N, C-alpha and C positions, 0 to 999 in steps of 0.2 A: 858567146857570153859578152854582156855589156861591160865596157870599162867604167870606172868609178865616175868619171865626168858625165857620161851619158846617164848613168844610174841616178845621179843627183839632179840632173836636168839644170845645170848651171853653166854659165859662160866660163871659158878657160880662166879669165881673170879672177873669177870668184871661187875657183876650185879649191884653193888653199883655205879660204875662209870656210867653205862648206865642210871640208875635212876637219878643220879645227872645231867647228860647231858640233859635228857628229861625235868627235872625241869628247867634247865637253858634256854632251848629253849622256854618252856612255859612262863617263866618270861620275856624273851626278847620280846616276841610278845603278851604280855598280852593285849595290845591295838588292836591286830589284830589276833583274834582267828582262822581265816581262814588259816593263814600261819602255825600255829601249827598243825591244822587238815591236811593240805596238807603234812606236814612233816610226820605225822603218816601214811598217805596214802602211801607215798613213802616207808616207812619202811615195811608196810604190803606187798607191791608189791615185794620188794627185797627179803623178806623172802620166797616168793613163786617162783619167776622166777630166782633168783640169778643173775640178771643183775646188777652187781655192778657199771659198767661204766655208765650206764644210770642213776642209782640212784645218783651217785656222781654228774653228770651233772645237774640233777634236783635240788639237794640240793644246788649246787653252784648258780643256778639261783634264787632259793627261798631265800637263805641267802646272796644275793649279797651285802647287806649292813652290814653284820656281818661276817667278815673274821674269827673271833674267833670261831664262830659256825661251819664254814666250816672245819677249822682245827680240832676242837673237833670231828666232824663227822668222819673224816678220821681214827681216832683211832679204830673205829669199823669195818672198811673195812678189808677184808682179804689181806694179803701180798702176792704178786705174787711170785710164785716159780721161782727161777733163771733158772731152767731147761725149763720153759715155754717160755723163751725169744728166 
């Protein structure tokens, strides 16, 4: 079984921020557990396929009513290398 740090695919320094963010998402949608589960599914897929653009698009659609959660999610996305442009 994976530990939470591996599950979230974040550095140890960001672990607390990731847990705080997940708690915020769960609280925001406490009335709609399906949205939280959908978010967890997106995270699981991105940890496997590394398709960050698709994950970002899905999260934007899922959190369309909560810009703060979209912005919070972007903190955990990799920054594009300037040489890739």
